[in-house]
C-alpha positions as CSV (number, residue, x, y, z in Angstrom):
1,X,-9.9,-18.7,41.5
2,X,-5.9,-17.4,41.3
3,X,-4.1,-19.8,39.6
4,X,-0.4,-19.6,40.9
5,X,1.9,-19.6,38.2
6,X,5.6,-20.6,39.4
7,X,8.1,-18.2,39.0
8,X,10.5,-20.2,36.5
9,X,7.4,-20.8,34.6
10,X,6.6,-16.9,34.0
11,X,10.6,-16.2,33.1
12,X,10.2,-18.7,30.9
13,X,7.2,-17.0,29.0
14,X,8.9,-13.6,29.3
15,X,12.2,-15.2,27.9
16,X,9.5,-16.6,25.4
17,X,8.1,-13.4,24.3
18,X,11.2,-11.6,24.1
19,X,12.5,-13.8,21.5
20,X,9.5,-13.4,19.3
21,X,9.8,-9.8,19.3
22,X,13.6,-10.0,18.6
23,X,12.6,-11.9,15.5
24,X,9.0,-10.6,14.4
25,X,9.6,-7.1,15.5
26,X,13.2,-6.9,15.9
27,X,14.5,-8.3,12.4
28,X,11.1,-8.7,10.6
29,X,12.8,-12.3,9.6
30,X,11.2,-13.6,5.8
31,X,10.4,-16.8,5.6
32,X,14.0,-18.3,3.6
33,X,16.0,-15.8,4.9
34,X,19.2,-16.5,6.9
35,X,20.4,-15.5,10.0
36,X,23.7,-14.4,11.4
37,X,23.6,-13.9,15.6
38,X,26.5,-13.4,18.0
39,X,26.0,-13.5,22.0
40,X,27.7,-13.8,25.1
41,X,27.7,-17.2,26.4
42,X,26.0,-16.3,29.2
43,X,23.1,-15.4,26.7
44,X,23.0,-19.3,25.5
45,X,19.5,-19.7,26.7
46,X,17.7,-16.8,25.0
47,X,19.9,-17.2,22.0
48,X,18.8,-20.7,21.9
49,X,14.7,-19.3,21.9
50,X,15.4,-16.8,19.5
51,X,16.9,-19.8,17.2
52,X,13.6,-21.5,17.6
53,X,11.4,-18.4,17.0
54,X,13.5,-17.8,14.1
55,X,13.2,-21.0,12.5
56,X,9.6,-21.4,13.4
57,X,9.5,-18.4,11.1
58,X,11.0,-19.7,8.1
59,X,14.4,-18.7,8.5
60,X,16.6,-21.4,6.2
61,X,19.6,-21.3,8.5
62,X,21.0,-20.0,12.2
63,X,24.0,-18.8,12.7
64,X,25.3,-18.2,15.9
65,X,28.8,-16.9,17.3
66,X,29.3,-17.1,20.9
67,X,32.1,-14.5,22.9
68,X,33.1,-15.4,26.3
69,X,35.0,-12.9,29.0
70,X,37.5,-15.2,30.0
71,X,38.9,-16.2,26.7
72,X,38.8,-11.8,25.8
73,X,40.7,-11.6,29.5
74,X,43.3,-14.0,28.8
75,X,44.2,-12.7,25.5
76,X,45.3,-9.2,27.7
77,X,47.1,-11.6,30.7
78,X,48.7,-14.2,27.5
79,X,49.3,-12.4,24.0
80,X,52.0,-10.9,22.7
81,X,52.3,-7.5,22.3
82,X,52.3,-7.6,18.3
83,X,48.6,-9.8,18.6
84,X,46.6,-6.6,19.5
85,X,47.1,-4.9,16.4
86,X,45.4,-8.0,14.6
87,X,41.1,-8.8,14.1
88,X,39.5,-11.6,13.0
89,X,39.3,-9.8,9.3
90,X,38.6,-13.4,7.4
91,X,35.5,-13.4,10.3
92,X,34.1,-9.9,9.5
93,X,34.6,-10.4,5.6
94,X,32.2,-13.2,5.7
95,X,29.6,-11.4,8.0
96,X,29.4,-8.9,5.2
97,X,28.9,-11.5,2.8
98,X,26.4,-12.5,4.5
99,X,24.4,-9.6,4.4
100,X,25.2,-8.6,1.3
101,X,23.5,-12.2,0.3
102,X,20.6,-10.9,2.3
103,X,21.2,-12.4,5.8
104,X,19.8,-10.6,8.6
105,X,21.6,-9.8,11.9
106,X,21.0,-9.8,15.1
107,X,22.9,-8.8,18.2
108,X,22.6,-10.1,21.6
109,X,24.3,-7.8,24.2
110,X,25.5,-8.2,27.8
111,X,28.7,-6.7,28.4
112,X,30.9,-6.5,31.3
113,X,30.9,-2.7,31.1
114,X,34.6,-2.9,33.3
115,X,35.6,-5.9,31.8
116,X,39.0,-4.4,30.4
117,X,39.6,-1.5,33.3
118,X,42.5,-3.1,34.6
119,X,44.1,-3.8,31.2
120,X,46.5,-1.9,29.4
121,X,44.9,1.1,27.5
122,X,47.0,1.1,24.8
123,X,46.2,-2.6,24.3
124,X,42.7,-1.7,24.8
125,X,42.9,1.0,22.3
126,X,44.7,-1.2,19.5
127,X,42.8,-3.9,19.7
128,X,39.5,-1.9,19.3
129,X,41.1,-0.3,16.5
130,X,42.3,-3.3,14.9
131,X,38.7,-5.1,15.4
132,X,36.8,-1.4,13.6
133,X,39.3,-1.5,10.9
134,X,38.3,-5.3,10.0
135,X,34.6,-4.8,10.9
136,X,34.3,-1.8,8.4
137,X,33.1,-3.3,5.3
138,X,30.2,-5.1,7.7
139,X,29.3,-1.9,9.2
140,X,28.8,-0.3,6.2
141,X,26.1,-2.4,5.4
142,X,24.6,-2.3,8.4
143,X,24.9,1.3,8.6
144,X,23.3,2.0,5.4
145,X,20.6,-0.8,6.3
146,X,21.8,-2.7,3.1
147,X,19.9,-5.3,5.2
148,X,17.5,-6.1,8.3
149,X,19.4,-5.8,11.4
150,X,18.1,-5.3,15.2
151,X,20.0,-5.3,18.8
152,X,18.8,-7.3,22.1
153,X,20.1,-7.8,25.4
154,X,20.5,-10.5,28.2
155,X,20.9,-10.5,31.7
156,X,24.2,-11.5,32.4
157,X,25.8,-12.1,36.1
158,X,29.2,-9.4,35.2
159,X,26.2,-7.1,33.9
160,X,23.9,-7.4,36.8
161,X,26.5,-6.7,39.5
162,X,27.5,-3.4,37.6
163,X,23.8,-2.3,37.8
164,X,23.2,-3.5,40.9
165,X,25.9,-4.0,43.5
166,X,24.6,-3.9,46.4
167,X,22.1,-7.3,45.7
168,X,23.6,-10.9,46.1
169,X,23.9,-11.7,42.3
170,X,21.2,-14.0,42.0
171,X,18.5,-11.3,42.8
172,X,20.7,-8.6,41.0
173,X,20.1,-10.6,37.7
174,X,16.8,-11.4,38.4
175,X,16.4,-7.4,38.7
176,X,18.1,-7.0,35.3
177,X,15.7,-9.6,33.6
178,X,13.0,-7.9,35.0
179,X,14.1,-4.1,33.9
180,X,14.7,-5.5,30.4
181,X,11.3,-7.0,30.3
182,X,10.0,-4.0,31.1
183,X,12.0,-2.1,28.6
184,X,11.4,-4.4,25.7
185,X,7.1,-3.8,26.0
186,X,7.2,-8.1,26.3
187,X,5.7,-7.6,30.4
188,X,1.9,-7.5,28.8
189,X,-0.1,-9.7,26.7
190,X,0.3,-8.9,23.3
191,X,4.2,-7.2,23.0
192,X,3.9,-7.0,19.0
193,X,0.7,-4.8,19.0
194,X,2.5,-3.1,21.9
195,X,5.6,-2.2,19.3
196,X,3.1,-1.8,16.7
197,X,1.3,1.3,18.6
198,X,5.1,2.3,19.9
199,X,6.8,2.7,16.7
200,X,3.1,4.6,15.5
201,X,4.0,7.4,18.3
202,X,7.4,7.8,17.3
203,X,6.7,8.1,13.3
204,X,4.1,10.8,14.6
205,X,7.1,12.9,16.2
206,X,9.5,11.9,13.3
207,X,6.8,13.7,10.9
208,X,6.6,16.6,13.4
209,X,10.3,17.3,12.9
210,X,10.7,17.0,9.3
211,X,7.7,18.9,8.6
212,X,10.2,22.1,10.3
213,X,13.2,20.8,8.1
214,X,15.3,22.9,10.7
215,X,18.7,23.5,10.0
216,X,20.4,23.0,13.7
217,X,19.8,21.7,17.0
218,X,20.9,23.6,20.2
219,X,21.4,21.9,23.6
220,X,21.5,24.1,26.5
221,X,22.6,22.8,29.9
222,X,24.7,22.3,32.3
223,X,28.4,22.0,31.0
224,X,26.6,22.1,27.8
225,X,26.1,25.4,24.8
226,X,26.1,23.2,21.5
227,X,25.3,23.5,18.7
228,X,24.4,20.4,16.1
229,X,24.2,21.3,12.3
230,X,21.9,19.2,10.4
231,X,22.9,17.6,7.4
232,X,21.8,19.2,4.1
233,X,18.3,16.8,3.0
234,X,18.3,15.1,6.4
235,X,15.5,12.9,7.4
236,X,14.4,12.2,10.9
237,X,13.9,8.4,11.5
238,X,12.7,6.8,14.8
239,X,11.0,3.1,15.6
240,X,10.6,0.9,12.5
241,X,11.9,1.6,9.1
242,X,12.0,-1.0,6.3
243,X,15.9,-1.7,5.3
244,X,17.1,-1.7,1.3
245,X,15.8,-5.0,0.8
246,X,12.4,-3.7,2.1
247,X,11.9,-5.3,5.1
248,X,10.6,-3.7,8.3
249,X,13.0,-3.8,11.2
250,X,13.3,-1.7,14.3
251,X,17.0,-1.8,15.3
252,X,17.0,-1.6,18.5
253,X,15.0,-3.4,21.1
254,X,14.5,-1.2,23.3
255,X,14.2,1.8,21.3
256,X,12.4,5.4,22.6
257,X,14.5,8.0,20.2
258,X,14.3,10.1,16.7
259,X,17.2,10.5,15.4
260,X,19.0,12.2,12.5
261,X,21.9,12.9,10.4
262,X,24.3,16.0,11.7
263,X,26.6,18.2,9.2
264,X,30.1,16.4,10.2
265,X,31.2,20.4,9.7
266,X,28.6,22.2,11.3
267,X,28.5,21.5,15.2
268,X,30.2,24.3,17.4
269,X,30.2,24.7,21.0
270,X,30.8,22.7,24.5
271,X,29.2,19.5,25.6
272,X,28.9,17.5,28.8
273,X,27.6,13.8,29.2
274,X,24.6,13.1,31.4
275,X,25.7,9.4,31.5
276,X,29.0,7.3,31.5
277,X,29.9,5.8,28.3
278,X,30.1,2.0,28.5
279,X,32.7,1.3,25.6
280,X,34.4,-2.3,24.4
281,X,34.6,-2.7,28.5
282,X,35.8,0.1,29.8
283,X,33.8,2.8,31.8
284,X,34.1,6.3,30.5
285,X,32.8,8.9,32.7
286,X,32.6,12.8,32.3
287,X,33.4,13.5,29.4
288,X,33.3,17.3,28.2
289,X,34.5,18.1,25.0
290,X,34.4,21.2,22.7
291,X,33.6,21.3,19.0
292,X,34.9,23.5,16.3
293,X,34.2,23.4,13.2
294,X,32.6,20.0,13.4
295,X,35.5,18.6,15.2
296,X,36.5,17.8,18.6
297,X,39.1,20.1,19.6
298,X,39.4,19.3,23.2
299,X,38.2,16.2,25.1
300,X,38.5,15.1,29.1
301,X,37.1,12.7,30.8
302,X,37.2,12.1,34.8
303,X,37.5,8.6,34.2
304,X,38.7,6.3,31.3
305,X,39.9,9.8,29.8
306,X,43.2,7.8,27.9
307,X,40.5,5.2,26.3
308,X,38.5,8.3,25.5
309,X,41.5,9.8,23.6
310,X,42.6,7.0,21.4
311,X,39.2,6.3,20.4
312,X,38.8,9.9,19.2
313,X,42.7,9.0,17.1
314,X,40.7,6.0,15.1
315,X,40.7,8.1,12.1
316,X,39.4,11.5,10.7
317,X,35.7,11.1,11.6
318,X,36.0,10.0,14.9
319,X,35.6,13.1,16.3
320,X,33.0,14.4,14.2
321,X,28.9,13.4,14.6
322,X,27.1,10.5,12.7
323,X,24.1,11.4,14.9
324,X,22.1,13.1,16.7
325,X,19.2,11.7,18.9
326,X,16.0,13.1,20.4
327,X,14.8,11.0,23.6
328,X,12.6,12.5,26.2
329,X,13.7,12.6,30.1
330,X,10.5,11.0,31.3
331,X,11.7,7.7,28.6
332,X,10.3,4.4,30.4
333,X,14.1,3.6,30.6
334,X,14.9,6.7,32.3
335,X,12.0,6.7,34.8
336,X,13.1,3.1,35.5
337,X,16.0,5.2,37.8
338,X,18.5,2.9,36.9
339,X,22.0,3.5,35.1
340,X,22.3,0.7,32.8
341,X,26.2,1.2,32.0
342,X,24.6,-0.2,28.5
343,X,24.6,2.0,25.8
344,X,21.4,0.5,24.2
345,X,19.3,1.3,27.1
346,X,21.5,4.7,28.4
347,X,20.8,6.2,25.3
348,X,17.1,5.8,25.3
349,X,17.2,7.1,28.7
350,X,18.0,10.3,27.3
351,X,18.8,12.4,24.3
352,X,22.8,11.5,22.7
353,X,24.9,12.4,19.9
354,X,27.3,9.7,18.4
355,X,30.6,9.9,17.1
356,X,31.6,8.4,13.6
357,X,29.5,6.8,11.0
358,X,26.1,8.0,9.9
359,X,23.3,6.4,8.7
360,X,22.4,7.1,5.2
361,X,19.1,6.3,5.5
362,X,19.0,9.9,7.9
363,X,18.3,11.5,4.2
364,X,15.3,11.9,2.1
365,X,14.0,9.3,0.3
366,X,16.0,7.2,2.6
367,X,19.2,8.0,1.2
368,X,18.1,5.6,-2.0
369,X,20.5,6.3,-4.7
370,X,22.8,8.5,-3.1
371,X,26.9,7.3,-3.5
372,X,29.1,8.0,-1.1
373,X,30.0,11.1,-2.8
374,X,26.7,12.5,-2.7
375,X,26.4,11.7,1.3
376,X,29.6,13.5,2.2
377,X,28.3,16.5,-0.1
378,X,25.3,16.7,2.3
379,X,27.4,16.6,5.2
380,X,27.1,12.8,6.2
381,X,30.3,11.5,8.2
382,X,32.6,8.3,7.6
383,X,34.5,6.9,10.4
384,X,35.7,3.0,11.4
385,X,33.3,3.7,14.8
386,X,29.9,4.5,15.4
387,X,29.6,5.7,19.1
388,X,26.4,6.7,21.2
389,X,27.4,8.8,24.2
390,X,24.2,10.8,26.8
391,X,24.2,14.3,26.6
392,X,20.1,14.7,27.3
393,X,18.6,15.2,30.9
394,X,15.9,16.7,32.8
395,X,18.6,19.9,33.0
396,X,18.9,20.4,29.0
397,X,16.9,22.0,27.0
398,X,16.1,21.7,23.1
399,X,16.1,24.5,20.2
400,X,15.3,24.0,16.7
401,X,16.8,26.6,14.6
402,X,15.3,27.4,11.7
403,X,17.2,28.7,8.2
404,X,16.5,32.2,9.0
405,X,18.1,31.8,12.4
406,X,15.3,31.9,14.7
407,X,15.1,29.6,17.5
408,X,11.9,27.5,18.1
409,X,11.5,25.1,21.4
410,X,11.6,21.7,20.7
411,X,12.1,20.3,24.6
412,X,12.1,21.9,27.8
413,X,13.8,20.4,30.6
414,X,14.1,17.3,28.7
415,X,10.3,17.2,27.6
416,X,8.9,17.8,24.0
417,X,7.3,20.7,23.2
418,X,4.0,20.4,21.8
């Protein structure tokens, strides 16, 4: 006999499994550990489920900070001009203090990709710069994996309208939730087991790349001929990894990438983005840049170019790379055929690079014992920002460049060469 499960009950079950994956797989939350969570108001239901799962896992305290798009827009409509050079430094200092004390970090994202599209680009850039500076102490702890952290997502009406513009809002939200559940591997009966198998596959890929010890990667495709020199003593990472506190976590749910640290001075050539970049409420489309000596010396975008220009002027490191990642064009997120307008998803549909801060863990032995001076000597970049944007597709080939200058195929037409 077939038992019909009401749609609402099935949805609740999948939300519960997503919350379980966030806590058990994403965070690896430990008994007695505090959790600091951020979320949009529209993600209240998921945030409550994650809170319940965290306490069930033994969390000592869960503190959640909610954001509100309407309040953000009110700032741009009503705040005095000098307000855009301010940020809640006291808040970020408190978050950094929590991470230093061992608190875990979880972010639920579901941003409206075009929230600030109609706002003054100068105010947007100033507000982003002020926030980046204030957030730097906390960002450094996240970038160095000083504690366990993860990012998950929730389907919000504004985000769903961007992904499914031709559908009624209720249907669009339902379709986006379906895509999130599938990408997050919570559709099956054993999500935790599915993640264990997926992490093992990603680890095998990193082992292969680490054994090759390439000096550089070369990307070639439409509008792209880019050589990314890799940092000295770099190490490829992917899937679950240990924080400095020894806790195994998956920083991104979902994830399909393997990634490492470029050398900030050894990037040359041109590269064209293959997907739009949604950054702090602004959609930046058709990015094309030229690197020279590791630094972006020319940059343009068909849309959002004014915001991109101001991002690149955040600090000296904003024009240099802090990450390079490889993702097959046939990844489940790419195979969905959806453009998510959300970096967490779109970066896992395509190989990508990131402007700004490098991950210190992407060095041999996890970067343990390396000071800022040591990291810089090996080529790691330092910046107030870390912004991923997509450069891979089924039209892009990737070669590994050996220390002797020989080229070896790594990807052809966006797929791994095994």
